[in-house]
Residue frames as qw, qx, qy, qz and C-alpha x, y, z in Angstrom:
[[0.000, 0.892, 0.453, 0.000, 0.00, 0.00, 0.00],
 [0.404, -0.058, -0.028, 0.913, 1.05, 3.58, -0.44],
 [0.168, 0.688, 0.283, -0.647, -0.35, 7.09, -0.46],
 [0.627, 0.686, 0.352, 0.109, -1.59, 8.04, -3.91],
 [0.330, 0.918, -0.180, 0.129, 1.33, 9.37, -5.93],
 [0.474, -0.690, 0.546, 0.050, 4.08, 7.80, -3.82],
 [0.618, 0.525, -0.562, -0.162, 6.70, 5.67, -5.52],
 [0.204, 0.258, -0.899, 0.287, 7.30, 3.27, -2.64],
 [0.716, -0.356, -0.394, -0.453, 5.07, 0.81, -0.85],
 [0.267, -0.389, 0.739, -0.481, 4.69, -0.68, 2.59],
 [0.479, -0.121, -0.850, -0.183, 3.63, -4.26, 3.19],
 [0.432, -0.272, 0.366, -0.778, 0.67, -4.18, 5.55],
 [0.072, -0.071, -0.994, 0.046, -0.49, -7.50, 7.02],
 [0.527, -0.303, -0.315, -0.729, -4.22, -8.06, 6.83],
 [0.227, -0.218, 0.770, -0.554, -5.75, -9.12, 10.13],
 [0.705, 0.192, 0.384, -0.565, -9.00, -10.51, 8.78],
 [0.394, 0.016, 0.865, 0.310, -9.74, -13.53, 6.62],
 [0.341, 0.730, 0.591, 0.045, -12.66, -11.66, 5.07],
 [0.273, -0.017, 0.198, 0.941, -12.16, -8.74, 2.73],
 [0.030, -0.778, -0.610, -0.148, -15.14, -6.53, 3.52],
 [0.049, 0.849, 0.043, 0.525, -15.63, -2.85, 4.36],
 [0.632, -0.765, 0.107, -0.064, -14.73, -3.35, 8.03],
 [0.862, -0.158, 0.205, 0.436, -11.53, -5.24, 7.14],
 [0.496, 0.593, 0.151, 0.616, -10.61, -2.52, 4.63],
 [0.231, -0.910, 0.017, -0.345, -11.02, 0.20, 7.29],
 [0.771, -0.581, 0.208, 0.156, -8.72, -1.70, 9.66],
 [0.802, 0.190, 0.228, 0.519, -6.20, -2.27, 6.84],
 [0.264, 0.782, 0.074, 0.560, -6.10, 1.46, 6.01],
 [0.470, -0.854, 0.122, -0.188, -5.70, 2.40, 9.69],
 [0.868, -0.311, 0.237, 0.306, -2.87, -0.13, 9.99],
 [0.642, 0.491, 0.150, 0.569, -1.22, 1.41, 6.92],
 [0.043, -0.899, 0.047, -0.433, -1.30, 4.88, 8.51],
 [0.702, -0.679, 0.215, -0.008, 0.22, 3.47, 11.73],
 [0.874, -0.012, 0.253, 0.415, 2.92, 1.60, 9.83],
 [0.445, 0.710, 0.096, 0.537, 3.71, 4.67, 7.71],
 [0.300, -0.900, 0.139, -0.284, 4.10, 6.76, 10.88],
 [0.836, -0.456, 0.254, 0.168, 6.45, 4.11, 12.37],
 [0.793, 0.193, 0.270, 0.511, 8.63, 4.03, 9.24],
 [0.381, 0.504, 0.195, 0.750, 8.60, 7.68, 8.19],
 [0.226, -0.251, -0.464, 0.819, 7.58, 9.58, 11.36],
 [0.341, 0.230, 0.073, -0.909, 4.37, 10.93, 9.79],
 [0.228, 0.348, 0.892, 0.176, 1.08, 9.80, 8.35],
 [0.229, 0.061, -0.182, -0.954, -1.69, 11.51, 6.37],
 [0.277, 0.276, 0.882, -0.261, -4.99, 9.97, 7.48],
 [0.443, 0.644, 0.256, -0.568, -6.96, 12.26, 5.14],
 [0.201, 0.545, -0.608, -0.541, -4.98, 11.27, 2.03],
 [0.900, 0.229, -0.127, -0.349, -6.04, 8.64, -0.47],
 [0.453, -0.444, 0.772, 0.046, -4.43, 5.23, 0.01],
 [0.729, 0.393, -0.401, -0.392, -3.82, 2.76, -2.81],
 [0.822, -0.222, 0.525, 0.005, -3.47, -0.98, -2.58],
 [0.236, 0.662, -0.587, -0.401, -0.70, -1.78, -5.03],
 [0.537, 0.180, -0.805, -0.176, -0.65, -5.56, -4.73],
 [0.788, -0.363, 0.232, -0.440, -2.24, -8.32, -2.72],
 [0.327, 0.363, -0.871, 0.048, -0.41, -11.44, -1.58],
 [0.844, -0.287, 0.103, -0.442, -1.94, -14.58, -0.21],
 [0.240, 0.373, -0.892, 0.084, -0.37, -17.68, 1.25],
 [0.856, -0.233, -0.023, -0.462, -1.92, -20.90, 2.40],
 [0.030, -0.399, 0.903, -0.158, -0.71, -23.90, 4.33],
 [0.857, -0.003, 0.112, -0.502, -2.35, -27.27, 3.97],
 [0.517, -0.256, 0.811, 0.096, -1.83, -30.93, 3.45],
 [0.637, 0.428, -0.394, -0.506, -1.77, -32.54, 0.05],
 [0.978, -0.064, 0.184, -0.072, -1.90, -36.25, -0.58],
 [0.405, -0.558, 0.625, 0.366, 1.51, -37.81, -0.96],
 [0.644, 0.531, -0.341, -0.433, 2.15, -38.45, -4.65],
 [0.968, -0.035, 0.247, 0.027, 2.70, -42.03, -5.67],
 [0.296, -0.610, 0.590, 0.438, 6.29, -42.77, -6.56],
 [0.813, 0.545, -0.037, -0.204, 6.79, -43.49, -10.24],
 [0.796, -0.235, 0.376, 0.412, 9.59, -45.81, -11.20],
 [0.056, 0.708, -0.358, -0.606, 12.06, -44.09, -13.51],
 [0.816, 0.522, -0.114, -0.220, 12.18, -45.03, -17.15],
 [0.647, -0.466, 0.570, 0.200, 14.72, -47.86, -17.37],
 [0.811, 0.475, 0.327, 0.100, 14.88, -48.03, -21.17],
 [0.024, -0.875, 0.338, 0.346, 18.07, -46.02, -21.66],
 [0.801, 0.542, -0.250, -0.040, 20.27, -46.99, -24.58],
 [0.827, -0.441, 0.178, 0.300, 23.41, -47.26, -22.46],
 [0.649, 0.258, 0.243, 0.673, 25.27, -45.33, -25.16],
 [0.143, -0.546, -0.053, 0.824, 26.47, -41.74, -25.18],
 [0.514, 0.763, 0.360, -0.156, 24.72, -39.62, -27.80],
 [0.594, 0.728, -0.058, 0.338, 28.00, -38.21, -29.01],
 [0.657, -0.261, -0.147, 0.691, 31.14, -36.33, -28.11],
 [0.083, 0.970, 0.127, 0.191, 31.93, -32.68, -27.61],
 [0.562, 0.274, -0.302, 0.719, 35.14, -30.72, -27.21],
 [0.403, -0.889, -0.171, -0.133, 35.30, -29.01, -23.84],
 [0.252, 0.687, -0.465, 0.498, 38.07, -27.15, -22.04],
 [0.849, -0.519, -0.066, -0.070, 39.36, -29.26, -19.15],
 [0.782, -0.461, 0.175, 0.380, 42.61, -29.18, -17.21],
 [0.188, -0.691, 0.336, 0.612, 44.19, -26.58, -19.46],
 [0.011, -0.235, 0.745, 0.624, 43.28, -28.05, -22.82],
 [0.693, 0.156, -0.160, -0.685, 40.53, -29.14, -25.21],
 [0.211, -0.128, 0.967, -0.055, 39.29, -32.70, -24.79],
 [0.534, -0.114, -0.599, -0.586, 36.74, -34.85, -26.57],
 [0.244, -0.069, 0.760, -0.599, 34.22, -35.82, -23.90],
 [0.108, -0.338, -0.907, -0.229, 31.28, -38.23, -24.09],
 [0.335, -0.058, 0.126, -0.932, 27.89, -36.50, -23.97],
 [0.081, -0.297, -0.951, 0.031, 24.87, -38.34, -22.58],
 [0.434, -0.420, -0.151, -0.782, 21.25, -37.35, -22.33],
 [0.399, -0.284, 0.670, -0.558, 19.77, -38.33, -18.99],
 [0.870, 0.141, 0.106, -0.460, 17.33, -40.67, -20.73],
 [0.724, 0.452, -0.521, -0.012, 20.26, -42.66, -22.14],
 [0.038, 0.413, -0.790, 0.451, 21.58, -43.44, -18.68],
 [0.718, -0.277, -0.545, -0.332, 19.76, -46.64, -17.70],
 [0.690, -0.648, 0.142, -0.289, 19.17, -47.76, -14.10],
 [0.887, -0.349, 0.226, 0.201, 22.32, -49.04, -12.45],
 [0.709, 0.547, 0.012, 0.444, 24.56, -47.66, -15.19],
 [0.491, -0.712, 0.043, 0.501, 27.77, -45.93, -14.13],
 [0.529, 0.795, 0.026, 0.294, 29.38, -43.21, -16.23],
 [0.692, -0.355, -0.027, 0.628, 33.03, -42.38, -15.69],
 [0.097, 0.965, -0.007, -0.245, 34.27, -38.82, -15.99],
 [0.137, 0.316, 0.053, -0.937, 35.08, -36.86, -17.92],
 [0.061, 0.427, 0.829, 0.356, 31.57, -36.77, -19.34],
 [0.253, 0.008, 0.085, -0.964, 28.59, -34.46, -19.72],
 [0.042, 0.433, 0.900, -0.026, 25.02, -35.49, -18.88],
 [0.130, -0.086, -0.164, -0.974, 22.41, -33.19, -20.39],
 [0.094, 0.535, 0.805, -0.239, 18.81, -32.62, -19.34],
 [0.159, 0.778, 0.469, 0.386, 16.19, -30.13, -20.49],
 [0.208, -0.951, -0.084, -0.212, 17.06, -27.64, -17.74],
 [0.433, -0.794, 0.421, 0.070, 20.59, -28.45, -16.65],
 [0.770, 0.449, -0.441, 0.108, 23.86, -30.10, -17.57],
 [0.765, -0.599, 0.228, 0.057, 26.09, -32.15, -15.29],
 [0.485, 0.701, -0.509, 0.119, 29.84, -32.10, -15.86],
 [0.912, -0.381, 0.109, 0.104, 31.71, -35.08, -14.49],
 [0.182, 0.838, -0.515, 0.002, 35.40, -34.33, -14.35],
 [0.679, 0.273, -0.667, 0.137, 38.12, -36.92, -14.28],
 [0.151, 0.159, -0.775, 0.593, 38.20, -38.83, -10.99],
 [0.486, 0.101, 0.434, -0.752, 34.40, -38.78, -10.63],
 [0.091, -0.159, -0.913, -0.365, 31.73, -41.24, -11.66],
 [0.482, 0.015, 0.162, -0.861, 27.96, -40.99, -11.78],
 [0.031, -0.141, -0.987, -0.064, 25.42, -43.75, -11.27],
 [0.502, -0.235, -0.210, -0.805, 21.69, -43.67, -11.84],
 [0.169, -0.079, 0.872, -0.453, 20.08, -45.27, -8.80],
 [0.007, 0.380, 0.919, 0.101, 16.81, -47.16, -8.56],
 [0.062, 0.705, 0.461, -0.536, 15.03, -43.93, -7.62],
 [0.502, 0.753, 0.313, 0.290, 16.15, -42.38, -10.91],
 [0.188, -0.961, 0.142, 0.143, 18.45, -39.86, -9.22],
 [0.696, 0.537, -0.313, 0.360, 21.97, -39.33, -10.47],
 [0.664, -0.732, 0.105, 0.110, 24.53, -39.88, -7.72],
 [0.539, 0.709, -0.361, 0.277, 28.08, -38.66, -8.33],
 [0.814, -0.547, 0.082, 0.176, 31.03, -40.04, -6.37],
 [0.179, 0.857, -0.483, 0.023, 34.64, -39.04, -6.23],
 [0.921, 0.093, -0.340, 0.164, 37.19, -41.84, -6.57],
 [0.591, -0.773, 0.199, 0.115, 39.68, -42.18, -3.73]]
Protein backbone atom coordinates (compact mmCIF):
# COMPACT_ATOMS: atom_id res chain seq x y z
CA UNK A 1 0.00 0.00 0.00
CA UNK A 2 1.05 3.58 -0.44
CA UNK A 3 -0.35 7.09 -0.46
CA UNK A 4 -1.59 8.04 -3.91
CA UNK A 5 1.33 9.37 -5.93
CA UNK A 6 4.08 7.80 -3.82
CA UNK A 7 6.70 5.67 -5.52
CA UNK A 8 7.30 3.27 -2.64
CA UNK A 9 5.07 0.81 -0.85
CA UNK A 10 4.69 -0.68 2.59
CA UNK A 11 3.63 -4.26 3.19
CA UNK A 12 0.67 -4.18 5.55
CA UNK A 13 -0.49 -7.50 7.02
CA UNK A 14 -4.22 -8.06 6.83
CA UNK A 15 -5.75 -9.12 10.13
CA UNK A 16 -9.00 -10.51 8.78
CA UNK A 17 -9.74 -13.53 6.62
CA UNK A 18 -12.66 -11.66 5.07
CA UNK A 19 -12.16 -8.74 2.73
CA UNK A 20 -15.14 -6.53 3.52
CA UNK A 21 -15.63 -2.85 4.36
CA UNK A 22 -14.73 -3.35 8.03
CA UNK A 23 -11.53 -5.24 7.14
CA UNK A 24 -10.61 -2.52 4.63
CA UNK A 25 -11.02 0.20 7.29
CA UNK A 26 -8.72 -1.70 9.66
CA UNK A 27 -6.20 -2.27 6.84
CA UNK A 28 -6.10 1.46 6.01
CA UNK A 29 -5.70 2.40 9.69
CA UNK A 30 -2.87 -0.13 9.99
CA UNK A 31 -1.22 1.41 6.92
CA UNK A 32 -1.30 4.88 8.51
CA UNK A 33 0.22 3.47 11.73
CA UNK A 34 2.92 1.60 9.83
CA UNK A 35 3.71 4.67 7.71
CA UNK A 36 4.10 6.76 10.88
CA UNK A 37 6.45 4.11 12.37
CA UNK A 38 8.63 4.03 9.24
CA UNK A 39 8.60 7.68 8.19
CA UNK A 40 7.58 9.58 11.36
CA UNK A 41 4.37 10.93 9.79
CA UNK A 42 1.08 9.80 8.35
CA UNK A 43 -1.69 11.51 6.37
CA UNK A 44 -4.99 9.97 7.48
CA UNK A 45 -6.96 12.26 5.14
CA UNK A 46 -4.98 11.27 2.03
CA UNK A 47 -6.04 8.64 -0.47
CA UNK A 48 -4.43 5.23 0.01
CA UNK A 49 -3.82 2.76 -2.81
CA UNK A 50 -3.47 -0.98 -2.58
CA UNK A 51 -0.70 -1.78 -5.03
CA UNK A 52 -0.65 -5.56 -4.73
CA UNK A 53 -2.24 -8.32 -2.72
CA UNK A 54 -0.41 -11.44 -1.58
CA UNK A 55 -1.94 -14.58 -0.21
CA UNK A 56 -0.37 -17.68 1.25
CA UNK A 57 -1.92 -20.90 2.40
CA UNK A 58 -0.71 -23.90 4.33
CA UNK A 59 -2.35 -27.27 3.97
CA UNK A 60 -1.83 -30.93 3.45
CA UNK A 61 -1.77 -32.54 0.05
CA UNK A 62 -1.90 -36.25 -0.58
CA UNK A 63 1.51 -37.81 -0.96
CA UNK A 64 2.15 -38.45 -4.65
CA UNK A 65 2.70 -42.03 -5.67
CA UNK A 66 6.29 -42.77 -6.56
CA UNK A 67 6.79 -43.49 -10.24
CA UNK A 68 9.59 -45.81 -11.20
CA UNK A 69 12.06 -44.09 -13.51
CA UNK A 70 12.18 -45.03 -17.15
CA UNK A 71 14.72 -47.86 -17.37
CA UNK A 72 14.88 -48.03 -21.17
CA UNK A 73 18.07 -46.02 -21.66
CA UNK A 74 20.27 -46.99 -24.58
CA UNK A 75 23.41 -47.26 -22.46
CA UNK A 76 25.27 -45.33 -25.16
CA UNK A 77 26.47 -41.74 -25.18
CA UNK A 78 24.72 -39.62 -27.80
CA UNK A 79 28.00 -38.21 -29.01
CA UNK A 80 31.14 -36.33 -28.11
CA UNK A 81 31.93 -32.68 -27.61
CA UNK A 82 35.14 -30.72 -27.21
CA UNK A 83 35.30 -29.01 -23.84
CA UNK A 84 38.07 -27.15 -22.04
CA UNK A 85 39.36 -29.26 -19.15
CA UNK A 86 42.61 -29.18 -17.21
CA UNK A 87 44.19 -26.58 -19.46
CA UNK A 88 43.28 -28.05 -22.82
CA UNK A 89 40.53 -29.14 -25.21
CA UNK A 90 39.29 -32.70 -24.79
CA UNK A 91 36.74 -34.85 -26.57
CA UNK A 92 34.22 -35.82 -23.90
CA UNK A 93 31.28 -38.23 -24.09
CA UNK A 94 27.89 -36.50 -23.97
CA UNK A 95 24.87 -38.34 -22.58
CA UNK A 96 21.25 -37.35 -22.33
CA UNK A 97 19.77 -38.33 -18.99
CA UNK A 98 17.33 -40.67 -20.73
CA UNK A 99 20.26 -42.66 -22.14
CA UNK A 100 21.58 -43.44 -18.68
CA UNK A 101 19.76 -46.64 -17.70
CA UNK A 102 19.17 -47.76 -14.10
CA UNK A 103 22.32 -49.04 -12.45
CA UNK A 104 24.56 -47.66 -15.19
CA UNK A 105 27.77 -45.93 -14.13
CA UNK A 106 29.38 -43.21 -16.23
CA UNK A 107 33.03 -42.38 -15.69
CA UNK A 108 34.27 -38.82 -15.99
CA UNK A 109 35.08 -36.86 -17.92
CA UNK A 110 31.57 -36.77 -19.34
CA UNK A 111 28.59 -34.46 -19.72
CA UNK A 112 25.02 -35.49 -18.88
CA UNK A 113 22.41 -33.19 -20.39
CA UNK A 114 18.81 -32.62 -19.34
CA UNK A 115 16.19 -30.13 -20.49
CA UNK A 116 17.06 -27.64 -17.74
CA UNK A 117 20.59 -28.45 -16.65
CA UNK A 118 23.86 -30.10 -17.57
CA UNK A 119 26.09 -32.15 -15.29
CA UNK A 120 29.84 -32.10 -15.86
CA UNK A 121 31.71 -35.08 -14.49
CA UNK A 122 35.40 -34.33 -14.35
CA UNK A 123 38.12 -36.92 -14.28
CA UNK A 124 38.20 -38.83 -10.99
CA UNK A 125 34.40 -38.78 -10.63
CA UNK A 126 31.73 -41.24 -11.66
CA UNK A 127 27.96 -40.99 -11.78
CA UNK A 128 25.42 -43.75 -11.27
CA UNK A 129 21.69 -43.67 -11.84
CA UNK A 130 20.08 -45.27 -8.80
CA UNK A 131 16.81 -47.16 -8.56
CA UNK A 132 15.03 -43.93 -7.62
CA UNK A 133 16.15 -42.38 -10.91
CA UNK A 134 18.45 -39.86 -9.22
CA UNK A 135 21.97 -39.33 -10.47
CA UNK A 136 24.53 -39.88 -7.72
CA UNK A 137 28.08 -38.66 -8.33
CA UNK A 138 31.03 -40.04 -6.37
CA UNK A 139 34.64 -39.04 -6.23
CA UNK A 140 37.19 -41.84 -6.57
CA UNK A 141 39.68 -42.18 -3.73
